[in-house]
N, C-alpha and C positions, 0 to 999 in steps of 0.2 A: 190598930195597926192590923191591915189586911195584907197578908203575903201569899206567894205563890204556893202550890203544894210541890210535889217532889219531882214531878215530869217537867217542870219548867226551869230556867236559870236561877241560880240562886240569887237571894237578897241580900245575902252576907256582906258584900262590899259597901253596899248603899247602906246597911244599918249600923256596920262600923262607923261610918261617916258621920252617923246621926248619933251615935252613943252618947256624947255629951247632952244632946237634947232629949233622948228617950230614957236613959237610964233612971227608974225608980218611978216612972210616969206611964209606962206605956203596957198593955197586954196585947197579945197576938192572937188573931184567927188566921188558919190555914185556909185558903180558899178552894176547897176540896169539891165543893160542888155536891154531886153525888157519887162521886169517887171514893175510894177506901181512905182510912185516914192515914196521915205520915207516920213512917217509921221512925224510932229514935236516930238512926242514921240519916236518913232524910232531914228530920229537924235540925241536927247538926250542919248539913250541907244549906239548908235556907236560912237559919237564923246565923250560924257562925258561932265561934267559940265565945264571943263577947255577950251572947244572948241564949245560947242553947241550953236549956235544963236551969235558967236562973230566973227567966220570966214566967209569968202566966202566959200559957199557949195551949190553945184549943183547936181542934179540928170542927168544921162545920159538919154537923152531923144531920143531914138532912130529912131524918125520920125520928126525931127526937121530939117533936112536938112542942119546941120553945120558940119556934119563929113567929116574929110579930108580923102582922098584916099592915102594910104601909099605903096601900092603895092598888086599883086596877089599871091596866094600860087600855088604850083605845082599842087594840084587839082582844081583850078579854083575858090576859094574863093577870092572875091574882098574885100580887108580890108580896111574898113573907120574907122577911130576912133577919139573920141572927140578932139574938138580942142586943148585942153589944153595941150592933150599930146604931141604936137608938141612945146611947149612954154616955154620950160625949163626942167630942170631934173625931174624924177617921180619917187617917192616912194610909193611902192603900199605894203598894209598891208592886208595878206590873210589868210584864214584857209584851211588846207589841211585836208581833208576826202575823203571817199570813194564817188564815183559819178556813177551813173548806167549807164551810155554810154559813158562817158569822162574817165572812169577809177578811177581818183581822181579829187576832185575840187581843187581850190587853184593854185597859181602860175600864169600860162599865161590865166586862166580861168578871172581873173582881168581886162583883157585887151578883150580877145575875149571869150565869148561875153559881158564881163562886160563894155566897154565904146565904144562898136561897135555900128554901125547902123543896122538898121533891115536887110537890105538887107546882110549884111557879116554875121550876125547869121542865118538866114534863110538858106544861102548857106554852112555854116558849119555845122548846125543841120541836114541837109539833110544826111550827112555823118552817121547819129546814124541810118540810116535804114539798116546800112551793118552788116553782122553778127558778126564782130570782134570789135564793140563798145560795150565794155563788162565792168563791175564794177571792179575795182582792178587790170585790166591790161592796160597796157600802151604799150608795144611793139606791134607794128602791129595794134593800135587801130587808124583808120582814123581820128576820131574827135579830140583825144590828138593831133596827129601827125601835123594835120591842125590847130590847136589852137596854137601850137609851132611855126609852119612857120609865122602865122599872127603876132605872139608877136615879132619873130625876126626881120620881116620888119620893126616894130616900131622900136626896140632896134638898128637898123642901123641908124635911123635917130635922137634919143635922147638918153640921160643917164638914164637907169633904173635900180632902186635899189629894191630889192624883200624881205619882211620881211614875212617868212611863218611859222605860228603857227601850229603844229600838234593839232588836235581837239582833246578836253579830256586830255591833257598832257599840262606839262609846257616846253616842247621842242619847239625852235625856230629855224630857218635856215635863214640866212640873207645872201645877195649878189646878183649876176648875176640871172636873172629870170629863168635860166633853171638849173644850178646846184643847186642852192637853193631850187628850186622844187623838184628834185630829190632826195636830200638827204631827204627831209621832207616826201616824197611817201614812199621812205623806211622804216622811222620810223613809219608813219600812218599804212602800210602793218602790221607791228609787233603789233600795238597796237589795230587795228580796226578789224583786220581778227579774226573771232570766228570759233575755230575747231568744225566740226560737223561730228560725226562718224556715224550716222545714219539720212537719210531724214525723216524728220517727217510726220505721216499722218494728223495732223492738228497742226497749229501754229498761234499763235496772234501775230502781230506784232505793235508795238507802237513808232511813229517815234521819238519822245523825242525832248525837247526844242522848239524853233522857227518853227521848219518844222511842228508842229502841227497845225499853224495857217490857213492853207487851205487845201483842198484835193489835189490841184496842187502840194504842196510842200510835203505832206503827202505821196503821191502815191511814194516818192522815196524809201521809206521802203518796198512797194512791189515790185519795180524793183530789189530791192538789194537782198531780201530772199527769192522770189519767187523759186529759184533754190533748195532751202534747203526742199522743200515740193515734197514728193512722187508723181508720176503721179496718178490721181484721187483723190489727197489728199484735205485738207482745209486749205484755207488762209483767215484770218481776219485780215483788217486794223482797229486799233482803235486810233482814233483821235478826238479831239473837234471841230476842223475846224470852229473857230467864222467868219472868213471871208468867209464862204462857198467855191464854188468852187475856187476861187483865179485867174483863168487866162480867158480870154473869150473864148479861143478854148477847155477849159475843156468839157464842155457838148458835144460838136460835136465829141470829140475822145472817150469818153464814149460810145455816140450812135453808131460809128463805128465799134467801137472794139466788138460789138455785131455779127458782121458777119466777113466773110473774108475782110482782108485789103490788098489791092496790093501794093508792092512797088513802090513807084513813079519813072518814068524813068529817071528824071533828076531834078535838082534843080528847074528848071522853074515851074516843075507840083508840088513840094512840100509846103504844106502847113505847118506853124509852129505847131508842135505837132503831126505830121502825124507818126513821128517815136515812140511817145509813143502810139497812136492807134495801129499802127502794133505790138509792144511788147505786148501789153494788149490782143490782140486778140488772139495771140499766148499762153499768159498765160491762157486765159478762155478756151482755148479748152484742155489744159493739166490738170487744176486743177479747184477746185470750189472757186472762189472769194466773199469774202463778207465784208460787212463794218459795225462798228460801230462808226458813223461820226454825227449822228445828221442830216445826208442830205437823202431826199429819195431817195433811189438807186435801188429801184423795177422798176422804168420805164425805167432803162437801162438795165434791165434784171438779175439784181443781186439777189440772194437769202438771206433768213433772216439768220444771222449768228448764229451759235451753241451757247449754253449756256456756253459752256467750251470747251477749246482746251488742247490737250495733252501738250503744252508748250506755253510759251509767252516769246517773246524777246523784251526788252526794249530798248530804244535807237537804234531802227533798221536803221533809217536814217543815222546814223554815223558809223555803223559797217556793215561788210559782212561776209558771211559764206564762211569759207574754208573746203571744201568738202572732207573729208578722204573715200569717197566711190564714185563709177562711178555715175557720172550725165548722163549717157546714159539713 
């Protein structure tokens, strides 16, 4: 069983329903990708009382050297996955919602980056530096297409069943990793796409739910919603961020984004997070970005946020704007 990490909606409800089928037969991998391991409290949140502490459950430790090669994608990503993925049928429980460079999260993302090695994740995320890596877009999105190829390589070696839930709804799509994901994406596009008739002069975004745990997660709301702010306008990110930055590369990319960021020439030159620095640098040139996070952002060159904005978008990390005006 592959399940979300602690920054995504809980799998507990679905696992409870599957308990008669899974009890004594399943072990679990938390799809942490390159992120930190889940805490005991998060394990209980993810698995529920029926399974937490009662089953074999491990984090994907991307640097532990145990990942098994399953092939190479057409874009050159060397796909290495957690060894358990090749030791029997795999069932993955995922949540589908907008993602700022993969189009949508969920589905194939449970495997790449979820249970992949750091090398695989770095090579895939390098593609996020390309201009077609956009929120809500799958066709032509190089990150998404590479993830699909990587997961297909695994599916050629072991049986995969996906359970894709559309975030914020009761809709669930089960079956093959590709068909179930695409059906869920269509439903997510309808549910999560927010019509915007006119771009805002000032907008406050609040990520919502588990995305507010750290700045790394909360920034997803900025990347999703910045396009809804007019040139020269104001965007404010509001989140408590109790875990602070949330990723070791976060301070570096904030510093780098204050000036021109060069596009890495190859995956070998790319450092994890460079795509975010590149995107953030472009955002900072176009609009005024400020923060209500409890973190001192002045040292990264960000200004004090205004007292009030024209509008506030709640759950901004789980939605994306559908512009009814030109984004030129």
